[in-house]
N, CA, C and O atoms as CSV, one atom per row, in Angstrom:
chain,resi,resn,atom,element,x,y,z
A,1,MET,N,N,4.186,-41.845,-269.943
A,1,MET,CA,C,4.534,-43.188,-270.398
A,1,MET,C,C,4.569,-44.123,-269.199
A,1,MET,O,O,5.169,-43.808,-268.172
A,2,LYS,N,N,3.929,-45.264,-269.334
A,2,LYS,CA,C,4.001,-46.295,-268.299
A,2,LYS,C,C,5.376,-46.949,-268.393
A,2,LYS,O,O,5.776,-47.418,-269.458
A,3,HIS,N,N,6.089,-46.977,-267.282
A,3,HIS,CA,C,7.461,-47.481,-267.288
A,3,HIS,C,C,7.491,-48.966,-266.943
A,3,HIS,O,O,8.175,-49.383,-266.008
A,4,ASN,N,N,6.756,-49.741,-267.691
A,4,ASN,CA,C,6.715,-51.170,-267.412
A,4,ASN,C,C,7.074,-51.985,-268.646
A,4,ASN,O,O,6.561,-53.084,-268.854
A,5,THR,N,N,7.961,-51.429,-269.456
A,5,THR,CA,C,8.422,-52.132,-270.645
A,5,THR,C,C,9.936,-52.264,-270.583
A,5,THR,O,O,10.658,-51.274,-270.465
A,6,LEU,N,N,10.402,-53.501,-270.663
A,6,LEU,CA,C,11.834,-53.736,-270.819
A,6,LEU,C,C,12.153,-53.625,-272.297
A,6,LEU,O,O,11.344,-54.003,-273.144
A,7,CYS,N,N,13.332,-53.106,-272.609
A,7,CYS,CA,C,13.693,-52.866,-273.999
A,7,CYS,C,C,15.120,-53.337,-274.246
A,7,CYS,O,O,16.024,-53.063,-273.457
A,8,TYR,N,N,15.309,-54.051,-275.356
A,8,TYR,CA,C,16.641,-54.448,-275.821
A,8,TYR,C,C,16.942,-53.622,-277.057
A,8,TYR,O,O,16.120,-53.539,-277.970
A,9,ILE,N,N,18.122,-53.009,-277.090
A,9,ILE,CA,C,18.526,-52.209,-278.246
A,9,ILE,C,C,19.956,-52.574,-278.638
A,9,ILE,O,O,20.860,-52.614,-277.804
A,10,ARG,N,N,20.132,-52.840,-279.934
A,10,ARG,CA,C,21.470,-53.004,-280.525
A,10,ARG,C,C,21.691,-51.756,-281.367
A,10,ARG,O,O,20.875,-51.430,-282.229
A,11,TRP,N,N,22.793,-51.062,-281.117
A,11,TRP,CA,C,22.996,-49.796,-281.817
A,11,TRP,C,C,24.455,-49.557,-282.156
A,11,TRP,O,O,25.357,-50.106,-281.523
A,12,ALA,N,N,24.671,-48.720,-283.175
A,12,ALA,CA,C,26.017,-48.389,-283.635
A,12,ALA,C,C,26.507,-47.163,-282.880
A,12,ALA,O,O,25.796,-46.164,-282.771
A,13,ASP,N,N,27.723,-47.247,-282.362
A,13,ASP,CA,C,28.307,-46.131,-281.628
A,13,ASP,C,C,29.656,-45.784,-282.251
A,13,ASP,O,O,30.257,-46.583,-282.968
A,14,ALA,N,N,30.100,-44.597,-281.961
A,14,ALA,CA,C,31.417,-44.181,-282.433
A,14,ALA,C,C,32.502,-44.979,-281.721
A,14,ALA,O,O,32.309,-45.468,-280.608
A,15,SER,N,N,33.627,-45.098,-282.378
A,15,SER,CA,C,34.789,-45.714,-281.740
A,15,SER,C,C,35.994,-44.819,-282.008
A,15,SER,O,O,35.967,-43.961,-282.890
A,16,HIS,N,N,37.025,-45.033,-281.245
A,16,HIS,CA,C,38.249,-44.259,-281.442
A,16,HIS,C,C,39.448,-45.107,-281.049
A,16,HIS,O,O,39.301,-46.152,-280.414
A,17,GLY,N,N,40.601,-44.665,-281.419
A,17,GLY,CA,C,41.817,-45.379,-281.056
A,17,GLY,C,C,42.978,-44.419,-280.940
A,17,GLY,O,O,42.980,-43.343,-281.537
A,18,MET,N,N,43.951,-44.819,-280.173
A,18,MET,CA,C,45.140,-43.992,-279.991
A,18,MET,C,C,46.357,-44.627,-280.661
A,18,MET,O,O,47.401,-43.990,-280.803
A,19,ASP,N,N,46.212,-45.887,-281.070
A,19,ASP,CA,C,47.311,-46.590,-281.726
A,19,ASP,C,C,47.222,-46.374,-283.236
A,19,ASP,O,O,46.205,-45.911,-283.753
A,20,GLU,N,N,48.292,-46.712,-283.921
A,20,GLU,CA,C,48.282,-46.629,-285.377
A,20,GLU,C,C,47.244,-47.599,-285.936
A,20,GLU,O,O,47.063,-48.702,-285.419
A,21,ALA,N,N,46.569,-47.171,-286.995
A,21,ALA,CA,C,45.558,-48.027,-287.622
A,21,ALA,C,C,45.443,-47.652,-289.094
A,21,ALA,O,O,45.682,-46.511,-289.488
A,22,THR,N,N,45.077,-48.630,-289.878
A,22,THR,CA,C,44.799,-48.346,-291.283
A,22,THR,C,C,43.353,-47.873,-291.381
A,22,THR,O,O,42.555,-48.160,-290.488
A,23,PRO,N,N,43.000,-47.163,-292.436
A,23,PRO,CA,C,41.616,-46.722,-292.586
A,23,PRO,C,C,40.606,-47.865,-292.549
A,23,PRO,O,O,39.485,-47.670,-292.080
A,24,SER,N,N,40.970,-49.037,-293.024
A,24,SER,CA,C,40.030,-50.164,-293.013
A,24,SER,C,C,39.779,-50.683,-291.594
A,24,SER,O,O,38.783,-51.366,-291.359
A,25,ASP,N,N,40.668,-50.367,-290.646
A,25,ASP,CA,C,40.474,-50.764,-289.244
A,25,ASP,C,C,39.544,-49.812,-288.498
A,25,ASP,O,O,39.071,-50.132,-287.407
A,26,MET,N,N,39.282,-48.645,-289.081
A,26,MET,CA,C,38.487,-47.617,-288.412
A,26,MET,C,C,37.020,-47.800,-288.760
A,26,MET,O,O,36.628,-47.687,-289.921
A,27,ASP,N,N,36.216,-48.080,-287.750
A,27,ASP,CA,C,34.795,-48.323,-287.981
A,27,ASP,C,C,34.028,-48.063,-286.681
A,27,ASP,O,O,34.619,-47.866,-285.620
A,28,THR,N,N,32.723,-48.069,-286.792
A,28,THR,CA,C,31.891,-47.964,-285.604
A,28,THR,C,C,31.872,-49.309,-284.887
A,28,THR,O,O,32.344,-50.316,-285.414
A,29,ILE,N,N,31.322,-49.309,-283.681
A,29,ILE,CA,C,31.134,-50.556,-282.943
A,29,ILE,C,C,29.641,-50.727,-282.680
A,29,ILE,O,O,28.890,-49.751,-282.690
A,30,GLU,N,N,29.216,-51.952,-282.447
A,30,GLU,CA,C,27.828,-52.211,-282.075
A,30,GLU,C,C,27.754,-52.542,-280.597
A,30,GLU,O,O,28.519,-53.364,-280.091
A,31,LEU,N,N,26.830,-51.894,-279.913
A,31,LEU,CA,C,26.612,-52.113,-278.489
A,31,LEU,C,C,25.238,-52.706,-278.267
A,31,LEU,O,O,24.335,-52.519,-279.082
A,32,HIS,N,N,25.078,-53.420,-277.165
A,32,HIS,CA,C,23.806,-54.029,-276.782
A,32,HIS,C,C,23.403,-53.455,-275.431
A,32,HIS,O,O,24.193,-53.465,-274.486
A,33,GLU,N,N,22.188,-52.960,-275.340
A,33,GLU,CA,C,21.680,-52.373,-274.102
A,33,GLU,C,C,20.352,-53.014,-273.737
A,33,GLU,O,O,19.565,-53.374,-274.613
A,34,VAL,N,N,20.106,-53.153,-272.444
A,34,VAL,CA,C,18.820,-53.622,-271.932
A,34,VAL,C,C,18.448,-52.712,-270.773
A,34,VAL,O,O,19.278,-52.430,-269.909
A,35,GLY,N,N,17.202,-52.253,-270.752
A,35,GLY,CA,C,16.772,-51.406,-269.643
A,35,GLY,C,C,15.293,-51.118,-269.706
A,35,GLY,O,O,14.594,-51.561,-270.617
A,36,TRP,N,N,14.819,-50.362,-268.715
A,36,TRP,CA,C,13.426,-49.927,-268.679
A,36,TRP,C,C,13.245,-48.784,-269.664
A,36,TRP,O,O,14.019,-47.827,-269.659
A,37,LEU,N,N,12.236,-48.880,-270.500
A,37,LEU,CA,C,11.907,-47.796,-271.418
A,37,LEU,C,C,11.234,-46.686,-270.620
A,37,LEU,O,O,10.117,-46.857,-270.131
A,38,VAL,N,N,11.917,-45.542,-270.488
A,38,VAL,CA,C,11.372,-44.455,-269.669
A,38,VAL,C,C,10.971,-43.227,-270.475
A,38,VAL,O,O,10.198,-42.398,-269.994
A,39,ARG,N,N,11.489,-43.102,-271.699
A,39,ARG,CA,C,11.098,-41.978,-272.542
A,39,ARG,C,C,11.438,-42.290,-273.983
A,39,ARG,O,O,12.419,-42.974,-274.274
A,40,GLU,N,N,10.606,-41.773,-274.888
A,40,GLU,CA,C,10.868,-41.928,-276.310
A,40,GLU,C,C,10.244,-40.743,-277.040
A,40,GLU,O,O,9.114,-40.348,-276.754
A,41,ASP,N,N,10.991,-40.181,-277.985
A,41,ASP,CA,C,10.435,-39.169,-278.862
A,41,ASP,C,C,10.973,-39.412,-280.272
A,41,ASP,O,O,11.500,-40.490,-280.549
A,42,GLU,N,N,10.852,-38.439,-281.156
A,42,GLU,CA,C,11.268,-38.661,-282.541
A,42,GLU,C,C,12.777,-38.787,-282.700
A,42,GLU,O,O,13.242,-39.278,-283.728
A,43,ARG,N,N,13.560,-38.354,-281.700
A,43,ARG,CA,C,15.020,-38.402,-281.793
A,43,ARG,C,C,15.682,-39.506,-280.993
A,43,ARG,O,O,16.647,-40.111,-281.461
A,44,VAL,N,N,15.181,-39.783,-279.789
A,44,VAL,CA,C,15.887,-40.682,-278.876
A,44,VAL,C,C,14.966,-41.693,-278.208
A,44,VAL,O,O,13.755,-41.498,-278.096
A,45,VAL,N,N,15.591,-42.781,-277.770
A,45,VAL,CA,C,14.966,-43.754,-276.876
A,45,VAL,C,C,15.796,-43.719,-275.596
A,45,VAL,O,O,17.017,-43.870,-275.642
A,46,CYS,N,N,15.139,-43.521,-274.457
A,46,CYS,CA,C,15.841,-43.434,-273.176
A,46,CYS,C,C,15.551,-44.666,-272.331
A,46,CYS,O,O,14.396,-45.004,-272.074
A,47,LEU,N,N,16.615,-45.325,-271.908
A,47,LEU,CA,C,16.523,-46.499,-271.050
A,47,LEU,C,C,17.106,-46.167,-269.694
A,47,LEU,O,O,18.053,-45.387,-269.594
A,48,ALA,N,N,16.547,-46.751,-268.655
A,48,ALA,CA,C,17.097,-46.633,-267.303
A,48,ALA,C,C,17.314,-48.035,-266.751
A,48,ALA,O,O,16.478,-48.922,-266.925
A,49,MET,N,N,18.433,-48.219,-266.090
A,49,MET,CA,C,18.733,-49.537,-265.516
A,49,MET,C,C,18.061,-49.702,-264.166
A,49,MET,O,O,17.782,-50.825,-263.746
A,50,GLU,N,N,17.795,-48.581,-263.472
A,50,GLU,CA,C,17.132,-48.644,-262.171
A,50,GLU,C,C,15.929,-47.714,-262.168
A,50,GLU,O,O,15.988,-46.592,-262.672
A,51,ARG,N,N,14.850,-48.196,-261.597
A,51,ARG,CA,C,13.663,-47.367,-261.446
A,51,ARG,C,C,12.953,-47.783,-260.177
A,51,ARG,O,O,13.128,-48.899,-259.688
A,52,GLN,N,N,12.164,-46.890,-259.657
A,52,GLN,CA,C,11.358,-47.181,-258.477
A,52,GLN,C,C,9.913,-46.916,-258.844
A,52,GLN,O,O,9.613,-45.907,-259.483
A,53,ASP,N,N,9.015,-47.800,-258.452
A,53,ASP,CA,C,7.605,-47.605,-258.778
A,53,ASP,C,C,7.153,-46.225,-258.342
A,53,ASP,O,O,7.438,-45.793,-257.225
A,54,ASP,N,N,6.450,-45.539,-259.221
A,54,ASP,CA,C,5.859,-44.224,-258.964
A,54,ASP,C,C,6.874,-43.130,-258.657
A,54,ASP,O,O,6.487,-42.072,-258.160
A,55,ALA,N,N,8.149,-43.344,-258.933
A,55,ALA,CA,C,9.148,-42.293,-258.728
A,55,ALA,C,C,9.269,-41.458,-259.998
A,55,ALA,O,O,9.073,-41.965,-261.102
A,56,ALA,N,N,9.590,-40.190,-259.841
A,56,ALA,CA,C,9.719,-39.294,-260.991
A,56,ALA,C,C,11.114,-39.344,-261.599
A,56,ALA,O,O,11.312,-38.868,-262.716
A,57,THR,N,N,12.086,-39.910,-260.887
A,57,THR,CA,C,13.455,-39.948,-261.391
A,57,THR,C,C,13.921,-41.391,-261.558
A,57,THR,O,O,13.341,-42.323,-261.001
A,58,HIS,N,N,14.985,-41.545,-262.343
A,58,HIS,CA,C,15.568,-42.858,-262.636
A,58,HIS,C,C,17.080,-42.741,-262.526
A,58,HIS,O,O,17.633,-41.646,-262.622
A,59,ARG,N,N,17.752,-43.885,-262.322
A,59,ARG,CA,C,19.208,-43.881,-262.226
A,59,ARG,C,C,19.795,-44.769,-263.313
A,59,ARG,O,O,19.126,-45.642,-263.865
A,60,LEU,N,N,21.065,-44.518,-263.600
A,60,LEU,CA,C,21.809,-45.306,-264.584
A,60,LEU,C,C,21.084,-45.311,-265.927
A,60,LEU,O,O,20.676,-46.365,-266.416
A,61,TRP,N,N,20.930,-44.143,-266.512
A,61,TRP,CA,C,20.148,-43.993,-267.732
A,61,TRP,C,C,21.045,-43.794,-268.947
A,61,TRP,O,O,22.221,-43.450,-268.830
A,62,LEU,N,N,20.452,-44.021,-270.118
A,62,LEU,CA,C,21.158,-43.887,-271.383
A,62,LEU,C,C,20.180,-43.377,-272.428
A,62,LEU,O,O,19.091,-43.932,-272.576
A,63,ALA,N,N,20.550,-42.327,-273.156
A,63,ALA,CA,C,19.743,-41.796,-274.253
A,63,ALA,C,C,20.397,-42.226,-275.559
A,63,ALA,O,O,21.524,-41.828,-275.855
A,64,ILE,N,N,19.690,-43.039,-276.341
A,64,ILE,CA,C,20.232,-43.598,-277.579
A,64,ILE,C,C,19.565,-42.904,-278.763
A,64,ILE,O,O,18.339,-42.918,-278.867
A,65,PRO,N,N,20.348,-42.294,-279.661
A,65,PRO,CA,C,19.758,-41.674,-280.846
A,65,PRO,C,C,19.083,-42.729,-281.735
A,65,PRO,O,O,19.682,-43.759,-282.045
A,66,LYS,N,N,17.847,-42.469,-282.137
A,66,LYS,CA,C,17.118,-43.431,-282.958
A,66,LYS,C,C,17.818,-43.709,-284.284
A,66,LYS,O,O,17.730,-44.817,-284.814
A,67,ALA,N,N,18.512,-42.711,-284.819
A,67,ALA,CA,C,19.196,-42.892,-286.107
A,67,ALA,C,C,20.291,-43.953,-286.034
A,67,ALA,O,O,20.714,-44.472,-287.067
A,68,LEU,N,N,20.758,-44.284,-284.824
A,68,LEU,CA,C,21.837,-45.254,-284.667
A,68,LEU,C,C,21.358,-46.640,-284.253
A,68,LEU,O,O,22.169,-47.551,-284.089
A,69,ILE,N,N,20.046,-46.810,-284.083
A,69,ILE,CA,C,19.510,-48.105,-283.653
A,69,ILE,C,C,19.468,-49.072,-284.823
A,69,ILE,O,O,18.903,-48.780,-285.877
A,70,VAL,N,N,20.081,-50.234,-284.614
A,70,VAL,CA,C,20.130,-51.296,-285.616
A,70,VAL,C,C,18.991,-52.291,-285.394
A,70,VAL,O,O,18.394,-52.784,-286.351
A,71,GLU,N,N,18.697,-52.581,-284.130
A,71,GLU,CA,C,17.642,-53.540,-283.780
A,71,GLU,C,C,17.049,-53.139,-282.441
A,71,GLU,O,O,17.752,-52.671,-281.545
A,72,ARG,N,N,15.739,-53.332,-282.321
A,72,ARG,CA,C,15.060,-53.009,-281.062
A,72,ARG,C,C,13.969,-54.037,-280.803
A,72,ARG,O,O,13.236,-54.428,-281.712
A,73,ARG,N,N,13.871,-54.471,-279.547
A,73,ARG,CA,C,12.800,-55.373,-279.125
A,73,ARG,C,C,12.232,-54.873,-277.810
A,73,ARG,O,O,12.974,-54.644,-276.855
A,74,ASP,N,N,10.915,-54.702,-277.759
A,74,ASP,CA,C,10.231,-54.271,-276.544
A,74,ASP,C,C,9.549,-55.454,-275.887
A,74,ASP,O,O,8.991,-56.313,-276.569
A,75,PHE,N,N,9.590,-55.501,-274.564
A,75,PHE,CA,C,8.980,-56.572,-273.790
A,75,PHE,C,C,8.080,-55.969,-272.719
A,75,PHE,O,O,8.515,-55.789,-271.581
A,76,PRO,N,N,6.818,-55.652,-273.066
A,76,PRO,CA,C,5.900,-55.100,-272.061
A,76,PRO,C,C,5.632,-56.133,-270.967
A,76,PRO,O,O,5.436,-57.315,-271.249
A,77,LEU,N,N,5.626,-55.681,-269.739
A,77,LEU,CA,C,5.365,-56.559,-268.601
A,77,LEU,C,C,4.063,-56.145,-267.940
A,77,LEU,O,O,3.729,-54.960,-267.917
A,78,PRO,N,N,3.322,-57.107,-267.402
A,78,PRO,CA,C,2.087,-56.738,-266.694
A,78,PRO,C,C,2.413,-55.934,-265.450
A,78,PRO,O,O,3.438,-56.157,-264.806
A,79,ARG,N,N,1.542,-55.003,-265.117
A,79,ARG,CA,C,1.727,-54.214,-263.898
A,79,ARG,C,C,1.613,-55.127,-262.694
A,79,ARG,O,O,0.774,-56.027,-262.659
A,80,LYS,N,N,2.459,-54.891,-261.714
A,80,LYS,CA,C,2.427,-55.664,-260.480
A,80,LYS,C,C,1.151,-55.290,-259.733
A,80,LYS,O,O,0.810,-54.112,-259.621
A,81,ARG,N,N,0.467,-56.275,-259.237
A,81,ARG,CA,C,-0.766,-56.018,-258.475
A,81,ARG,C,C,-0.383,-55.520,-257.094
A,81,ARG,O,O,0.584,-55.986,-256.491
A,82,SER,N,N,-1.142,-54.584,-256.617
A,82,SER,CA,C,-0.876,-54.071,-255.266
A,82,SER,C,C,-1.335,-55.100,-254.232
A,82,SER,O,O,-2.097,-56.012,-254.551
A,83,LYS,N,N,-0.873,-54.949,-253.017
A,83,LYS,CA,C,-1.244,-55.888,-251.954
A,83,LYS,C,C,-2.720,-55.776,-251.607
A,83,LYS,O,O,-3.292,-56.674,-250.990
A,84,ARG,N,N,-3.331,-54.670,-252.008
A,84,ARG,CA,C,-4.762,-54.465,-251.724
A,84,ARG,C,C,-5.666,-55.220,-252.701
A,84,ARG,O,O,-6.848,-55.421,-252.423
A,85,ASP,N,N,-5.107,-55.643,-253.857
A,85,ASP,CA,C,-5.938,-56.357,-254.866
A,85,ASP,C,C,-6.235,-57.783,-254.457
A,85,ASP,O,O,-6.912,-58.506,-255.188
């Protein structure tokens, strides 16, 4: 996969609490993530916040289950031209 696509994902995540709550107060939360799209398969979309050109590893990554994605937007970016071009 070419790692030159920025991705925005809004997804539902579990929540928890330690204080007293009524059942109607108990619900999931929605999170918003932005990162480089580094991997995708039938189960997950993986985003990384840091990447280095041509590196095999990434830092600050997150694997989001596709079943929990509420909204997704991909923003492909043109490849940076090398100094030799």
